[in-house]
N, C-alpha and C positions, 0 to 999 in steps of 0.2 A: 143476607148473612151466609157465610160459608161455614161448613163444619168438616172436621177431618174424618176421613173414612177409616175403617178399621184395618185397612191393609196398606202396605207400603212395598216398595221395591228395593231389593238389596243389590248393590253392584255385583255383577257376575261376569264371568268369562264365557268362553264358548260353551254352548250346551247348557247354560244356566248354572254352571259351576261357580260357587262363590270365590271371590278373590281373597287372598290373604290381606289382612288389615294393613294398610299402608302407613308408613311413618310420616307424621307431621313434624313441624319444627319443634314443638314442645317435647314430643316423644324423643326426637333425636337428641335434644339438649339433655333430657333426663337420663337417657341411656349412655350418652357420652360421659356425663358426670359420674354415673355409677361405675362404668367401665374404668374410667381414670382412677377412681378410688381403689378398684380392685388391682389395677396394675401397680399402683404404689404399694399396696398391702403385700403383694407377692414379691416385689422386687427390691424393697428397701434393704433387706439384709445384705444384698450384694454391695451396697454403698455404705454400710454401717462401719463405724470404726471398730478396730479389734478390741477395744476396751469398753464397748458399749454395754455388753452383758445382756442385751435385750433378746427376747425370743418370742415366737408366735403364741406361746402359751400365755404371754402377758398382753399382747396387742389384740388377740382374737376377740375378747369381750368388747373392746372398743370398735373393732371392725363390725361385729354383729350389731352393736347398738347403732352404728351409722348405716348399716345395710338396710335395716327395716324401714326407716323413713325414705331411703332412696328407692326401694321397691315400691312403696306407696306413691312416691312421686312419679315413677314410671307408669303405674296404673292410672293415676289421675291425668297425666299428660296424654296417655293413649286414649282415654275416654274423651278428653277435651278435643283431641284431634280427629277422632273417628266417629264420635257420637255413640259409642257403646253404652249399654245400659245395664240394668241388673241381670239380664239374661247372660251377658258376657261374664259377669262376676260369678254367676252360678256355674257356668261351664268351666271357668277357671278352677273353681273348687272341686268339681267332679273329676276333671283331668288330673289335678294335683293329687287327689286321693287315689286315683287309679295308678299314677306313677309311683306313689309311695307304697301302694300295695304290692307292686311288682318287685320292689327292692328286696324284701325279705326272701324272695325266691332264689336270689343269688347271694345277696348280702356281701358281694365282693369276693366270694369264694373262687379262687383261681382266676379272678378278674371277670367272672361271668356276672353281668349286670343287665338283666332284660329290660330294665326301665329305659335304657338308652334309646331303643328303637321307638318307643312311644313318644318320648320327648322330641326326637328328631321329626317324626311324622306330624306331631301337633304343632311344632314350630313352623313346619312347611305350610300347613293349612291356615293357621291362625295369625301368622305374621311375626315379625321380630320382636316388637314390643310386648305383645301378649306372651310370646314364647319365652322371652327372658324371665318374666315374672313366674311363669309356669315352671320352668326348669328350677329356679331357685326355691320356690315353695315345695315342689315335689321332693327335692333333696332334703329340705328342712323336715317335712313330715316323715320321710323315709328314715331319717336319722332318729327321730323320736320312736318309730316303730321298732327299729333294730337295736336301740340302745347305743347308737353310734354318735351321740352328741359329744363333742370335745372341741379343742382348739382348732381342729381342722374343718369343723362344720361350716363356718361362714365362707371359707375358701372353696369348699365343695359347692355351696350354693351359687357363688359367683361363677365358677367354672361351668356348672351345668346350665346356668342362665346363658352363658356365652354359646354353649353348644346349641341350645334351642334358638337363640337369636340368629346364629349363622344359618340354620336351616330355613328360617324365615326370609333370609336375604338371598337365597339361591335363585338363579334366574328361571324364567319360564313359569312363574306361578299361575298365570292366566291361560297359558296355551299348552304347556308340556303335560302330557298325560300318558298313561299306559306304561309299557315296558321301559321306554327311555327315561321316564321320570323315576321309576323304581331303581333303575341302574344308577342314576345320578344320586338318589338318596342313599343307596347302599354304599356307594363310594364315599359320600360325605360322612355317613355313619362310621365307616371304618377309620377315616382320617380323624374325625372328631374324637373317636374313642381313644386313638393313640395320643392325640394332643391333650386330651383330658388327663391321661396318666403323666404326660410330660409336665404339664402345668402344676398338677398336684404334687409331683415330686419336688418341684421348686419350693413348695410350701414347707416340706419337711426336711429336705436335704441339708440345710445349714446346721441342723441340730441333731440329726440321727446318724450321719455318716461317721464311720470309724475314725477316731482321732489318729492323725499321723499317717493315714493311708494315702495312696495316690489319687483317690477319688473324693477326698474330704474337702469340705469348704474351709477356706483359710481366711478368716476375717482380716480385712485391710489389704488383701492382695488385689492386684488390678482385676477389673471385671472380666476381660477376655480370658485370663488364666483361670479364674473361678468357673467361667462358663465352659471351658474345655474340660475341667474336672467334672462338671455337672453332666455333660453329655456322656462322658465315660461311665459315670455312676448310673445314668438311665439305661445305657446299653447293658450294663452288667447286672442290674438288679430288677428292672421294671418291665422289660419286654415279656417276661413270662406271665405277667398279669395283663398287660395291655393288648397283646395279640389275641388271647381268648375273648376279651371284651369286644374287640373289633370284629372277630369272626362271628360271634353270636349275633352282633348287631346286623351284620350283612345277611346272615341266614334268616333272621326274623323279618327284616325289611322285605326280602325277596319272596318269602312265603306268606306272610301275613299283611304286608304293606298295602296291597291293593284293597283288601277288605277294610282295613282300618282307615285308609284315606277316604274311601267312599262313605264310611260311617261318619267321619269327622266333617266332611263336606256337606253331607245331608243335614247333620245337626246344625252346622253353621248357616246353611241356606234357610232352614226352618226358623232358626232364631232371628234371622234378618237383622244382624247387628247394625248395619248401616241403613236400615230402612228409612226412607223419607216419607213423612205423612202426605197422603194425597187428599186434596180438598175438593169437595163437590158441592154444588148449590144445595141449600137445605131442602128446597122443594123437590129437587130431583132425587134426593136420598129417600124421600117418602113415597115416591111413585110406585104403585104396585107392579109386579112383574106381569109380562104379557099373558093374557088369558085368565088373570085372577082379579080383574077389575069389576066394574059394575056389570058390563056385558057378560062376563063369565058367570057372575052370581045369578043373573037373570036366567041364563041358560040352564 
């Protein structure tokens, strides 16, 4: 009879560095469904009739109710595809708490949000599926800490999930290390911080832009015309918040990124999420170590 040993081996890249958790077919399907739901939630006002009278303040509770089971589906699918266990769930909770704790340090003041750099680095190390759930949960917990819960919260959860998922999809997860990796992550952090503001503006713009102005949303107008007004609105109102967020993310990635990446990879390697049990013969498992057998005792 064989018995499993207490150790396993986790897939790793050069130098024993752990790989980001790869997406399997179930994870891809769950992420695609969740992202499609988010795209519809963000974009439907552009297609709404001028007499619809709907607003995100009314659809946000429904989106939040749909988002929670979708996030659970992503977690379950990732576990099924990669073999993650309770250790991965524990790490998810720790990193989500850390991300939420960083949010009050900026709380969006002048666009400064230090949690961005941690979400980007965590998504890089832990993969797109894990990263998507981490980003969404971090934003949810951060909103509770800062009192920022409102109709915008489920949209923030989706957008931050996309930020972390994108970091997990960046190339070179197994080979790229050192300064080149930090530069790539800093560039991605800057771009994702700007895109975060762009997407979140789409959530609020149809309802808060000044009526009758050249940058207002006009219900029922052709989509290209409304998008042109939207881009003008973003340039006029949002860059003052988005550029500081992007700049802070770049600075934190370049200064603290190497240390944080090492810590995350060390924790992932020790957790051995993908460890496969090794089986050894039962008799061999009980053999004494050299020098400690009968001869050793007689000596």
